[in-house]
LUMTI-679034 format. One record per atom (N, C-alpha, C, O): residue in three letters; atom name; z, x, y. Coordinates in steps of 0.02 Angstrom, whole numbers, plus 32768, in hexadecimal, padded with zeros to 4 digits. Each point is the difference from the previous one (the first is absolute). Example, Ala and Ser with C-alpha at 12.3 -4.5 7.8 and 13.67 -1.06 7.14 Angstrom:
vopa:torvex:c3:c1:c2
ALA:N:8186:8294:7EE4
ALA:CA:8000:7FD3:803B
ALA:C:8000:802D:803C
ALA:O:8021:8034:7FFF
SER:N:7FBB:7FBA:8036
SER:CA:8003:802A:803B
SER:C:8025:7FD9:8037
SER:O:8008:8019:8037
// end
This chain:
vopa:torvex:c3:c1:c2
MET:N:5E93:6F6D:BB76
MET:CA:7FCB:7FCE:8000
MET:C:800C:7FD6:7FBF
MET:O:8012:801B:7FCB
GLY:N:7FE4:7FA5:803C
GLY:CA:800D:7FCE:7FC8
GLY:C:7FC1:7FFD:7FD4
GLY:O:7FCC:801D:800E
GLY:N:803C:7FBE:7FBC
GLY:CA:7FCB:7FF7:7FD2
GLY:C:7FD5:7FC7:8018
GLY:O:8006:7FEA:8039
PRO:N:7FCE:7FFE:7F9A
PRO:CA:7FD3:7FCD:8011
PRO:C:8026:7FBD:8009
PRO:O:8033:7FF4:7FE1
ALA:N:7FB1:7FE3:8049
ALA:CA:801E:7FBB:800A
ALA:C:7FD3:7FC8:7FE3
ALA:O:7FC3:8001:8009
ILE:N:805C:7FD1:7FD6
ILE:CA:7FD8:7FCC:7FE5
ILE:C:8005:7FBF:8033
ILE:O:8036:7FE8:8012
VAL:N:7F90:8004:8000
VAL:CA:7FFC:7FC9:802E
VAL:C:7FCE:7FCC:7FE5
VAL:O:7FCB:8010:7FE7
THR:N:804A:7FB2:801F
THR:CA:7FD6:7FCA:7FE9
THR:C:8007:7FC4:8031
THR:O:8029:8001:802D
ASP:N:7FAE:7FCC:7FC8
ASP:CA:800A:7FC4:8029
ASP:C:801E:7FCC:7FD9
ASP:O:8003:8006:7FC2
SER:N:8014:7FC4:805C
SER:CA:8023:7FCB:7FDE
SER:C:7FD7:7FD8:7FCB
SER:O:801C:7FDA:7FD9
ALA:N:7FA0:8032:8026
ALA:CA:7FD8:7FE1:7FCC
ALA:C:800F:801A:7FBA
ALA:O:7FEF:7FE2:7FCD
SER:N:8034:8058:8031
SER:CA:8012:801F:7FC3
SER:C:8037:7FD8:7FD8
SER:O:800C:800B:7FC5
ASP:N:8013:7FC8:8062
ASP:CA:8037:7FD8:7FE1
ASP:C:8037:8028:7FDE
ASP:O:8021:7FE8:7FD1
ILE:N:7FE9:8055:8047
ILE:CA:8039:8028:7FE4
ILE:C:8040:7FE2:801A
ILE:O:8009:7FF8:803C
PRO:N:8025:7FF7:7F95
PRO:CA:803F:7FE4:801D
PRO:C:8026:8030:802B
PRO:O:8000:803C:7FF3
PRO:N:8020:7FAB:8042
PRO:CA:8020:8029:8030
PRO:C:8031:8033:7FDE
PRO:O:8003:803A:8014
GLU:N:8023:7FB0:7FB9
GLU:CA:8033:802A:7FE2
GLU:C:7FDC:803B:7FDA
GLU:O:801A:8037:7FFD
VAL:N:7FAC:7FBD:7FE9
VAL:CA:7FDA:8035:7FDC
VAL:C:7FE4:8031:8031
VAL:O:8001:803C:7FF4
ALA:N:7FE5:7FA9:8045
ALA:CA:7FE8:802D:8035
ALA:C:8039:802C:801B
ALA:O:7FF7:803D:8008
ALA:N:803F:7FA5:8004
ALA:CA:803A:8028:801D
ALA:C:8017:8037:7FCE
ALA:O:800B:8039:8014
ARG:N:7FFD:7FB4:7FAC
ARG:CA:8015:802D:7FD0
ARG:C:7FD3:803D:7FF8
ARG:O:8018:8037:7FF4
HIS:N:7FA8:7FBE:8012
HIS:CA:7FCB:8037:7FF7
HIS:C:7FEB:801F:8041
HIS:O:7FD6:802C:8000
GLY:N:8045:7FBE:8038
GLY:CA:7FE6:8019:8041
GLY:C:7FBD:7FED:8013
GLY:O:7FDF:8027:8023
ILE:N:8009:7FA0:7FC8
ILE:CA:7FBC:7FE7:800F
ILE:C:8007:7FDD:8041
ILE:O:802C:7FD6:8009
ALA:N:7FA7:803C:8026
ALA:CA:7FFE:7FDD:8041
ALA:C:7FCC:7FC9:7FFC
ALA:O:7FC7:800D:7FED
VAL:N:804C:7FB6:8023
VAL:CA:7FD2:7FC2:7FFA
VAL:C:7FF4:7FE9:804A
VAL:O:802F:7FEF:8024
VAL:N:7F93:8011:7FF0
VAL:CA:7FE9:7FE9:8042
VAL:C:7FE9:7FB7:7FF6
VAL:O:7FD5:7FF1:7FD6
PRO:N:804B:7FDF:8052
PRO:CA:7FEE:7FBB:7FF5
PRO:C:7FBD:7FEC:8018
PRO:O:7FEB:8013:8037
LEU:N:7FF2:7FC6:7FA1
LEU:CA:7FC1:7FE1:8016
LEU:C:800E:7FC4:8027
LEU:O:8037:7FE5:7FFB
ILE:N:7F99:8004:802C
ILE:CA:8007:7FC1:8024
ILE:C:7FDA:7FCC:7FD7
ILE:O:7FC5:8009:7FF0
THR:N:805E:7FC1:7FFE
THR:CA:7FE7:7FC7:7FDF
THR:C:7FFE:7FC7:802E
THR:O:8031:7FF3:8022
ASN:N:7F99:7FE9:7FE2
ASN:CA:7FFA:7FC1:802C
ASN:C:7FF6:7FC3:7FD1
ASN:O:7FD5:7FFF:7FD5
PHE:N:8054:7FD0:8035
PHE:CA:7FF8:7FC0:7FE0
PHE:C:7FF1:7FCF:803D
PHE:O:802C:7FE9:8024
GLY:N:7F95:800B:7FE5
GLY:CA:7FEF:7FD3:8038
GLY:C:800E:8028:8041
GLY:O:7FE8:8039:8008
ASN:N:803F:7FA8:8027
ASN:CA:8016:8023:803E
ASN:C:803F:8028:7FFB
ASN:O:8014:801F:8031
ASP:N:800D:7FE1:7F92
ASP:CA:803D:8024:7FF7
ASP:C:7FF1:8044:7FE2
ASP:O:7FDE:8007:7FCD
SER:N:803D:802C:8054
SER:CA:7FF8:8048:7FEB
SER:C:8044:801B:7FE6
SER:O:8034:7FF1:801D
TYR:N:7FCB:8038:7FAD
TYR:CA:8038:801C:7FE5
TYR:C:7FF5:804A:7FEE
TYR:O:7FC9:8015:7FEC
LEU:N:806C:8013:801C
LEU:CA:8001:8044:7FE1
LEU:C:8018:7FF6:7FBD
LEU:O:8039:7FEB:7FF5
VAL:N:7F9A:8024:7FD8
VAL:CA:8015:7FF9:7FB9
VAL:C:8036:8035:7FF0
VAL:O:7FF9:803C:800F
GLY:N:803D:7FAC:7FD2
GLY:CA:8037:802D:7FEF
GLY:C:8037:8001:8034
GLY:O:8038:8015:7FF2
ARG:N:7FB9:7FD3:8048
ARG:CA:8030:7FFC:8037
ARG:C:800D:7FB6:8011
ARG:O:8039:7FE8:7FFC
ASP:N:7F90:7FF3:8018
ASP:CA:8006:7FBA:8016
ASP:C:7FF4:7FD1:7FC5
ASP:O:8012:7FC6:8001
LEU:N:7FCD:8057:7FCB
LEU:CA:7FED:7FD4:7FCA
LEU:C:8008:8029:7FBF
LEU:O:7FE1:8035:7FF9
SER:N:8047:7FB3:7FD8
SER:CA:8007:8022:7FC2
SER:C:7FC5:7FF0:7FD0
SER:O:7FDA:7FD1:800B
ALA:N:8021:8055:7FC1
ALA:CA:7FCA:7FEF:7FD0
ALA:C:8008:7FBC:7FE2
ALA:O:7FCE:7FDE:7FF4
GLY:N:806F:800E:7FFF
GLY:CA:800E:7FBA:7FE5
GLY:C:7FEA:7FCC:8032
GLY:O:7FE0:7FCF:7FED
GLU:N:8030:803B:8051
GLU:CA:7FED:7FD1:8036
GLU:C:7FB5:7FFB:800B
GLU:O:7FE6:7FCB:800F
PHE:N:7FF6:8071:7FE8
PHE:CA:7FBA:8004:8005
PHE:C:7FE3:7FD4:7FCC
PHE:O:7FD7:7FD4:8010
TRP:N:803C:8037:7FB1
TRP:CA:7FE3:7FDA:7FCB
TRP:C:8012:7FB4:8005
TRP:O:7FD7:7FD6:7FEE
ALA:N:8065:801A:8029
ALA:CA:800E:7FB9:800B
ALA:C:7FD5:7FDE:8032
ALA:O:7FEA:7FC7:7FF6
ARG:N:8008:805E:8043
ARG:CA:7FD1:7FE7:8033
ARG:C:7FBC:7FF8:7FE7
ARG:O:7FDE:7FCF:800D
LEU:N:800C:8065:7FCC
LEU:CA:7FBB:8000:7FE5
LEU:C:7FF3:7FC4:7FD1
LEU:O:7FCB:7FE2:8002
THR:N:8067:800E:7FD3
THR:CA:7FF5:7FCE:7FCF
THR:C:8014:7FBA:8014
THR:O:7FFA:7FD1:7FD9
SER:N:801F:8026:8065
SER:CA:8015:7FBF:8019
SER:C:7FC3:7FDA:800D
SER:O:7FCF:801A:801A
PRO:N:8033:7FA0:7FD1
PRO:CA:7FC8:7FD4:800E
PRO:C:7FE9:7FFD:8047
PRO:O:8028:7FF6:802E
GLY:N:7F98:8014:7FDD
GLY:CA:7FE2:7FFC:8042
GLY:C:800D:803D:802C
GLY:O:7FF0:7FFF:803C
ALA:N:802A:8033:7FA8
ALA:CA:800F:803F:802A
ALA:C:7FBC:8021:8013
ALA:O:7FCF:8002:7FDA
PRO:N:8032:8017:8065
PRO:CA:7FC0:8025:8011
PRO:C:7FFD:8044:7FD9
PRO:O:8032:801F:7FF1
PHE:N:7F93:7FF3:8001
PHE:CA:7FF6:8041:7FDC
PHE:C:8015:8037:802E
PHE:O:7FEB:7FFE:803A
PRO:N:803C:8033:7FB0
PRO:CA:801A:8034:802C
PRO:C:7FC6:8034:800F
PRO:O:7FD1:800B:7FD9
THR:N:8037:8013:8062
THR:CA:7FD7:8038:8014
THR:C:802E:803C:8007
THR:O:803D:7FF7:8008
THR:N:7FAB:8044:7FF5
THR:CA:8029:8038:800C
THR:C:7FE3:802E:8033
THR:O:7FC5:7FFB:8011
ALA:N:8064:8035:8009
ALA:CA:7FE9:802F:802F
ALA:C:8027:8041:7FF0
ALA:O:8038:7FFD:7FE8
ALA:N:7FAA:803D:8025
ALA:CA:8020:803E:7FF6
ALA:C:803F:8006:8029
ALA:O:8009:7FDE:8032
ALA:N:8022:804D:7FB8
ALA:CA:8040:8006:801C
ALA:C:7FF6:8017:804B
ALA:O:7FD1:8025:8011
ALA:N:805C:7FC4:8017
ALA:CA:7FFA:8013:8046
ALA:C:8003:804B:800E
ALA:O:8026:8024:7FDE
ARG:N:7FB5:7FF4:8052
ARG:CA:7FFB:8044:800E
ARG:C:8047:801B:8013
ARG:O:8010:8038:7FEB
LEU:N:801A:7FA5:8038
LEU:CA:8041:8015:8013
LEU:C:8029:800B:7FC2
LEU:O:8023:8032:7FFA
ALA:N:7FDB:7F9F:7FD7
ALA:CA:8026:8006:7FBF
ALA:C:7FEA:8041:7FDE
ALA:O:802A:8027:7FEB
ARG:N:7F97:7FE5:8010
ARG:CA:7FE8:803D:7FDD
ARG:C:801A:803E:8024
ARG:O:8019:802E:7FE0
ARG:N:7FE2:7FD1:8065
ARG:CA:8014:803C:8027
ARG:C:8049:8009:7FF5
ARG:O:8013:8039:7FF3
ARG:N:8018:7F97:800F
ARG:CA:8047:8009:7FF5
ARG:C:800F:801C:7FBA
ARG:O:802C:802A:7FF9
LEU:N:7FAF:7FBF:7FD4
LEU:CA:8009:801A:7FBD
LEU:C:7FED:8049:7FFD
LEU:O:8024:8028:7FE3
GLU:N:7FA2:7FEA:803B
GLU:CA:7FEC:8046:8002
GLU:C:8035:802C:8022
GLU:O:800F:8038:7FEA
GLN:N:800D:7FAD:804A
GLN:CA:8033:802D:8023
GLN:C:803F:8007:7FD6
GLN:O:8020:8035:7FFF
ARG:N:7FF3:7F93:7FDB
ARG:CA:803A:8001:7FD4
ARG:C:7FF3:8033:7FC9
ARG:O:802A:802B:7FF3
ILE:N:7F9D:7FD2:7FEE
ILE:CA:7FF0:8031:7FCA
ILE:C:7FFF:8047:801B
ILE:O:801A:802D:7FDF
ALA:N:7FC8:7FDE:805D
ALA:CA:8000:8045:801C
ALA:C:8043:801A:8010
ALA:O:800C:803C:7FFB
SER:N:8021:7F98:8018
SER:CA:8045:801A:8010
SER:C:8027:8013:7FC1
SER:O:8032:8023:8005
HIS:N:7FB9:7FC8:7FC2
HIS:CA:801F:8017:7FC1
HIS:C:7FE2:803E:7FE0
HIS:O:8018:8016:7FCB
GLU:N:7FB5:8007:8053
GLU:CA:7FDF:8039:7FE6
GLU:C:8025:803D:8014
GLU:O:7FEC:8037:7FEF
// end
């Protein structure tokens, strides 16, 4: 049986290389800018997020919890390493 797993969402802004080095699983949040939706950390980097947020006339973003399927896949991946 493995030890504890560290899981966070992409709002933590942990750089991908740091997460990989320490075995931290990052579940992407959904961020919406107007009608455009992105998985933060996959479709939209932290830098791209801030660029969109600070661009003149940009819509204020909204967020949603990570998709149930993404969480389930992560739970299965963690369980397979125990």
